[in-house]
VOBA-1610 file (N, C-alpha, C; in pm, whole numbers, padded with zeros to 5 digits, always signed):
BEGIN
Met+00085-00102+00005Met-00011+00000+00003Met+00099+00106+00006Thr+00058+00223-00068Thr+00153+00339-00090Thr+00105+00435+00025Ala+00188+00546+00035Ala+00173+00621+00144Ala+00051+00711+00129Gln+00028+00738+00008Gln-00119+00816-00043Gln-00230+00744-00020Ala-00232+00607-00048Ala-00331+00545-00022Ala-00347+00534+00122Ala-00251+00501+00207Ala-00285+00493+00335Ala-00335+00621+00409Ala-00257+00738+00348Ala-00358+00888+00417Ala-00498+00872+00360His-00571+00816+00267His-00671+00838+00223His-00754+00736+00311Glu-00709+00647+00350Glu-00767+00522+00438Glu-00761+00560+00584His-00673+00649+00636His-00677+00667+00751His-00651+00825+00746Pro-00771+00892+00786Pro-00785+01039+00763Pro-00716+01078+00917Ala-00645+01206+00876Ala-00559+01278+00967Ala-00640+01282+01107Pro-00589+01291+01227Pro-00663+01307+01367Pro-00742+01456+01341Gly-00862+01445+01408Gly-00939+01562+01379Gly-01019+01574+01263His-00996+01485+01171His-01065+01501+01035His-01156+01383+01029Glu-01290+01417+01006Glu-01390+01309+01021Glu-01433+01284+00882Ala-01428+01165+00818Ala-01500+01123+00683Ala-01653+01142+00701Gly-01729+01172+00595Gly-01862+01181+00585Gly-01912+01277+00670Leu-02043+01224+00736Leu-02127+01327+00830Leu-02035+01335+00939Ser-02034+01445+00993Ser-01956+01456+01141Ser-02053+01400+01248Arg-02003+01380+01358Arg-02100+01369+01496Arg-02167+01463+01523Gly-02107+01584+01505Gly-02194+01708+01562Gly-02329+01735+01455Met-02297+01710+01324Met-02406+01704+01219Met-02501+01593+01234Ala-02462+01467+01253Ala-02545+01360+01266Ala-02623+01365+01389Gly-02561+01437+01500Gly-02673+01436+01629Gly-02777+01558+01571Met-02727+01647+01511Met-02831+01761+01488Met-02942+01709+01372Val-02896+01630+01290Val-02995+01576+01198Val-03088+01481+01262Leu-03043+01370+01353Leu-03118+01311+01448Leu-03214+01393+01534Phe-03180+01499+01588Phe-03236+01573+01677Phe-03373+01657+01592Ile-03335+01684+01473Ile-03452+01756+01384Ile-03540+01640+01347Gly-03501+01506+01325Gly-03573+01399+01290Gly-03678+01404+01377Ser-03649+01401+01518Ser-03743+01397+01635Ser-03848+01533+01629Glu-03779+01625+01606Glu-03848+01751+01587Glu-03977+01748+01463Val-03927+01679+01385Val-04033+01655+01253Val-04142+01555+01289Met-04103+01470+01379Met-04241+01394+01460Met-04316+01465+01540Leu-04256+01546+01608Leu-04323+01642+01702Leu-04457+01719+01633Phe-04374+01772+01537Phe-04462+01894+01453Phe-04558+01810+01373Gly-04529+01696+01330Gly-04606+01598+01254Gly-04735+01566+01326Ala-04727+01546+01455Ala-04816+01517+01537Ala-04890+01628+01557Leu-04832+01772+01579Leu-04927+01860+01591Leu-05023+01878+01491Phe-04961+01878+01369Phe-05028+01891+01236Phe-05152+01799+01230Ala-05130+01671+01256Ala-05189+01568+01253Ala-05335+01574+01343Gly-05294+01639+01467Gly-05407+01687+01555Gly-05498+01789+01498Tyr-05418+01895+01446Tyr-05499+01997+01381Tyr-05600+01957+01263Phe-05544+01881+01175Phe-05640+01841+01068Phe-05730+01732+01113Tyr-05710+01651+01216Tyr-05822+01569+01290Tyr-05930+01671+01333Val-05876+01760+01417Val-06002+01872+01495Val-06052+01931+01375Arg-05995+01990+01268Arg-06058+02062+01161Arg-06172+01963+01079Ser-06133+01843+01060Ser-06227+01766+00992Ser-06338+01728+01060Gln-06349+01737+01200Gln-06457+01715+01282Gln-06554+01837+01283Ala-06496+01954+01252Ala-06599+02071+01256Ala-06668+02081+01123Ala-06794+02113+01150Ala-06889+02164+01025Ala-06847+02271+00952Ile-06803+02388+01013Ile-06745+02484+00944Ile-06613+02543+01025Trp-06523+02574+00942Trp-06388+02620+01001Trp-06339+02719+00925Pro-06309+02834+00986Pro-06311+02865+01131Pro-06468+02874+01173Pro-06481+02817+01295Pro-06621+02839+01348Pro-06682+02971+01319Glu-06843+02981+01291Glu-06854+03123+01267Glu-06888+03212+01388Gly-06855+03343+01363Gly-06840+03440+01446Gly-06696+03465+01531Val-06608+03370+01522Val-06475+03366+01559Val-06376+03469+01500Lys-06327+03546+01569Lys-06212+03635+01524Lys-06110+03522+01461Thr-06084+03567+01326Thr-05977+03494+01266Thr-05840+03557+01229Val-05740+03478+01210Val-05612+03539+01216Val-05584+03644+01112Asp-05491+03724+01085Asp-05480+03822+00973Asp-05385+03757+00888Trp-05397+03724+00767Trp-05295+03650+00683Trp-05181+03733+00617Thr-05198+03895+00618Thr-05111+03993+00568Thr-04994+03989+00682Leu-05028+03981+00805Leu-04943+03995+00915Leu-04859+03864+00901Gly-04922+03769+00891Gly-04855+03612+00861Gly-04726+03623+00775Leu-04809+03689+00644Leu-04719+03703+00518Leu-04577+03749+00557Gly-04589+03894+00640Gly-04483+03946+00673Gly-04391+03897+00767Leu-04450+03795+00856Leu-04356+03708+00935Leu-04282+03629+00872Thr-04365+03563+00780Thr-04304+03447+00666Thr-04184+03512+00597Ala-04201+03631+00549Ala-04094+03697+00498Ala-03976+03749+00570Leu-03998+03756+00663Leu-03868+03808+00772Leu-03810+03671+00796Leu-03892+03544+00833Leu-03811+03418+00862Leu-03742+03354+00739Val-03810+03366+00625Val-03726+03322+00489Val-03599+03378+00478Leu-03607+03520+00456Leu-03490+03616+00446Leu-03390+03564+00567Ser-03440+03533+00676Ser-03320+03528+00784Ser-03250+03410+00757Gly-03326+03290+00696Gly-03263+03161+00657Gly-03165+03197+00534Ile-03208+03281+00460Ile-03108+03310+00335Ile-03006+03364+00383Val-02988+03475+00480Val-02894+03546+00546Val-02798+03455+00607Ala-02880+03365+00680Ala-02769+03267+00754Ala-02698+03170+00684His-02781+03130+00576His-02700+03059+00484His-02596+03110+00433Phe-02594+03232+00390Phe-02482+03338+00334Phe-02363+03315+00453Gly-02388+03305+00567Gly-02293+03304+00682Gly-02207+03176+00657Val-02299+03072+00645Val-02233+02947+00614Val-02126+02934+00513Val-02175+02983+00381Val-02107+03003+00273Val-01974+03070+00285Ser-02006+03182+00373Ser-01873+03280+00393Ser-01759+03189+00459Val-01813+03127+00577Val-01696+03064+00658Val-01639+02932+00589Lys-01706+02870+00486Lys-01639+02787+00395Lys-01557+02845+00316Ala-01588+02968+00286Ala-01459+03033+00179Ala-01359+03138+00242Gly-01366+03100+00381Gly-01258+03172+00476Gly-01289+03311+00496Ser-01412+03344+00502Ser-01449+03485+00528Ser-01551+03507+00660Arg-01472+03541+00758Arg-01520+03559+00894Arg-01594+03662+00915Gln-01588+03788+00798Gln-01683+03899+00833Gln-01813+03837+00754Gly-01806+03776+00651Gly-01928+03733+00613Gly-02019+03641+00686Leu-01950+03549+00765Leu-02012+03461+00866Leu-02088+03579+00969Val-02010+03677+01056Val-02053+03779+01125Val-02178+03840+01085Ile-02168+03891+00940Ile-02266+03960+00901Ile-02389+03875+00880Gly-02382+03751+00818Gly-02488+03684+00799Gly-02561+03633+00902Val-02484+03554+01018Val-02552+03519+01139Val-02602+03635+01225Gly-02549+03763+01213Gly-02590+03862+01291Gly-02731+03932+01226Leu-02719+03950+01104Leu-02869+03983+01029Leu-02978+03852+01054Ala-02955+03736+01043Ala-03029+03624+01091Ala-03106+03648+01216Ile-03007+03694+01324Ile-03041+03698+01475Ile-03145+03813+01450Val-03104+03934+01408Val-03196+04051+01407Val-03356+04013+01333Met-03356+03956+01230Met-03464+03924+01163Met-03545+03795+01236Gly-03470+03691+01310Gly-03544+03601+01384Gly-03590+03662+01523Gly-03533+03787+01582Gly-03591+03857+01671Gly-03702+03955+01652Ala-03705+04006+01524Ala-03825+04080+01472Ala-03948+03990+01452Phe-03902+03870+01420Phe-04026+03768+01400Phe-04080+03717+01534Ile-04013+03720+01624Ile-04076+03687+01745Ile-04126+03774+01830Ala-04087+03922+01797Ala-04156+04055+01841Ala-04302+04059+01753Gly-04291+04035+01618Gly-04409+04032+01545Gly-04528+03935+01600Gln-04473+03817+01635Gln-04570+03722+01676Gln-04617+03732+01793Ala-04518+03811+01906Ala-04593+03860+02036Ala-04708+03954+02023Tyr-04672+04034+01919Tyr-04758+04153+01895Tyr-04931+04102+01824Glu-04880+03980+01727Glu-04998+03912+01679Glu-05069+03859+01801Trp-05006+03794+01892Trp-05069+03724+01991Trp-05144+03810+02087Leu-05086+03942+02107Leu-05143+04024+02206Leu-05280+04107+02132Arg-05279+04111+02023Arg-05366+04180+01945Arg-05499+04105+01934Leu-05467+03949+01900Leu-05584+03843+01881Leu-05635+03838+02058Met-05552+03851+02135Met-05630+03798+02280Met-05722+03943+02319Asp-05677+04078+02262Asp-05763+04187+02285Asp-05891+04179+02219Glu-05876+04086+02099Glu-06007+04066+02023Glu-06058+03971+02044Gly-06045+03891+02162Gly-06105+03775+02207Gly-06082+03651+02180Leu-05962+03628+02092Leu-05920+03491+02079Leu-05808+03476+02151Ser-05794+03380+02214Ser-05693+03308+02275Ser-05712+03156+02299Ala-05606+03088+02347Ala-05602+02943+02354Ala-05727+02869+02424Lys-05783+02957+02521Lys-05891+02903+02590Lys-06014+02925+02535Ser-06011+03024+02434Ser-06146+03077+02406Ser-06244+02973+02303Asn-06171+02907+02216Asn-06222+02792+02154Asn-06117+02706+02058Val-06167+02599+02006Val-06091+02510+01951Val-05996+02570+01827Tyr-06044+02671+01771Tyr-05980+02741+01651Tyr-05883+02798+01728Gly-05897+02878+01826Gly-05785+02958+01895Gly-05667+02870+01958Gly-05722+02762+02034Gly-05637+02641+02085Gly-05536+02603+02004Thr-05579+02557+01870Thr-05500+02505+01785Thr-05409+02630+01746Phe-05428+02721+01701Phe-05347+02830+01652Phe-05258+02884+01760Phe-05273+02898+01883Phe-05177+02932+01996Phe-05100+02815+02019Val-05134+02703+02030Val-05043+02592+02050Val-04946+02580+01941Met-04976+02565+01820Met-04909+02555+01726Met-04789+02660+01687Thr-04824+02767+01695Thr-04759+02904+01660Thr-04660+02891+01803Gly-04740+02865+01906Gly-04647+02880+02044Gly-04530+02765+02042Phe-04549+02653+02023Phe-04438+02560+01988Phe-04351+02583+01893His-04405+02664+01770His-04279+02707+01674His-04206+02820+01736Gly-04293+02904+01806Gly-04199+03012+01872Gly-04097+02981+01977Ala-04110+02887+02049Ala-04034+02835+02129Ala-03915+02749+02048His-03938+02722+01954His-03824+02638+01876His-03746+02769+01792Val-03823+02882+01762Val-03754+02985+01696Val-03635+03064+01796Ile-03690+03077+01925Ile-03594+03099+02038Ile-03501+03019+02050Ala-03529+02898+02064Ala-03398+02785+02072Ala-03288+02817+01938Gly-03338+02836+01839Gly-03263+02864+01718Gly-03186+03002+01742Leu-03262+03092+01786Leu-03171+03222+01823Leu-03056+03204+01914Ala-03089+03136+02009Ala-02981+03096+02128Ala-02861+03038+02042Leu-02888+02935+01953Leu-02763+02871+01891Leu-02711+02954+01811Leu-02781+03052+01720Leu-02717+03156+01626Leu-02641+03259+01725Ala-02678+03287+01853Ala-02609+03378+01923Ala-02482+03328+01964Val-02475+03210+02008Val-02352+03140+02030Val-02258+03129+01917Val-02297+03114+01816Val-02229+03104+01688Val-02170+03246+01662Phe-02253+03365+01666Phe-02227+03489+01672Phe-02111+03531+01737Val-02107+03500+01874Val-02031+03543+01973Val-01894+03464+01941Arg-01902+03334+01925Arg-01751+03257+01900Arg-01712+03306+01743Ser-01796+03352+01651Ser-01745+03410+01536Ser-01655+03547+01536Leu-01705+03612+01659Leu-01626+03724+01685Leu-01497+03693+01763Ala-01487+03596+01822Ala-01362+03535+01885Ala-01276+03485+01800His-01305+03458+01666His-01246+03380+01549His-01225+03224+01600Asp-01349+03176+01619Asp-01335+03023+01675Asp-01363+02942+01545Phe-01393+02987+01426Phe-01437+02905+01344Phe-01339+02956+01196Thr-01312+02832+01123Thr-01234+02812+01014Thr-01298+02773+00912Arg-01213+02755+00800Arg-01274+02684+00674Arg-01282+02536+00705Ala-01194+02495+00794Ala-01182+02343+00821Ala-01261+02328+00935Arg-01306+02406+01019Arg-01365+02387+01168Arg-01475+02458+01176His-01601+02424+01132His-01718+02506+01139His-01851+02405+01177Val-01834+02320+01230Val-01945+02212+01255Val-02066+02298+01334Leu-02039+02340+01434Leu-02136+02439+01489Leu-02239+02545+01392Val-02172+02590+01326Val-02226+02697+01234Val-02327+02615+01133Asp-02289+02493+01102Asp-02362+02431+00981Asp-02475+02369+01060Ala-02447+02307+01178Ala-02550+02245+01266Ala-02678+02334+01288Ser-02610+02468+01340Ser-02696+02586+01403Ser-02784+02633+01267Val-02742+02646+01156Val-02799+02686+01039Val-02877+02594+01004Leu-02850+02473+00996Leu-02954+02350+00954Leu-03062+02366+01027Tyr-03051+02364+01165Tyr-03178+02381+01262Tyr-03263+02491+01222Trp-03176+02626+01204Trp-03253+02745+01152Trp-03340+02740+01022His-03305+02649+00932His-03344+02618+00815His-03493+02527+00838Phe-03466+02440+00952Phe-03584+02351+00990Phe-03702+02429+01005Val-03653+02544+01136Val-03758+02631+01191Val-03830+02722+01047Asp-03774+02772+00967Asp-03809+02826+00840Asp-03922+02743+00805Ile-03876+02616+00743Ile-03963+02539+00670Ile-04088+02498+00754Val-04084+02499+00887Val-04198+02447+00957Val-04317+02554+00962Trp-04241+02688+00973Trp-04332+02801+00958Trp-04393+02815+00829Val-04322+02798+00728Val-04387+02805+00591Val-04514+02700+00571Phe-04519+02586+00641Phe-04603+02497+00649Phe-04726+02548+00737Leu-04671+02613+00866Leu-04799+02667+00946Leu-04858+02790+00884Phe-04787+02884+00811Phe-04860+02988+00747Phe-04969+02921+00647Ala-04905+02835+00533Ala-05016+02777+00453Ala-05134+02733+00518Val-05091+02656+00641Val-05211+02565+00694Val-05292+02663+00792Leu-05248+02773+00852Leu-05300+02858+00963Leu-05358+02973+00910Tyr-05315+03020+00811Tyr-05317+03156+00768Tyr-05411+03152+00635Leu-05355+03068+00541Leu-05424+03053+00404Leu-05540+02962+00380Ala-05522+02849+00445Ala-05602+02746+00421Ala-05751+02762+00481
//
């Protein structure tokens, strides 16, 4: 066996062939989260199928225009976060800081917009306790909001460590895993928007 073949067969210390353990762990975690949201969607469609009219007559419904604005914010945050991943792989720390920083700002604005929507709906008489329509809306968007906050915490760690020059072209698993989770949060919201605001 030649030295070159041996090097390919036995990667250098610290180098992992294929999917890293960190990314594999995040993929498995996201798989469990897919099942959680799958159960929430299944429960929603079951409740909706049992109702003669949906939403029930006389019930305050959600505003799809605000939902569209929140969707645009979250999708754009996913795009700039991905820009951060591409930047670190190209060796640009500045691009990583800008991309992740903008994603955090947009994600924070999303949470603020959702809080505003919740407060406005409650002022208008729609809450998780008012009826089944309100219950499903608040539970599903609330679970998602909690996941957005968790994603923001991950991105904040990435941002701080980026400022400390902790990531390089060869070492950026946390960046990849955090942005993958953020993309998951984005995708779930797109489905929530389609089901809760448009359908």
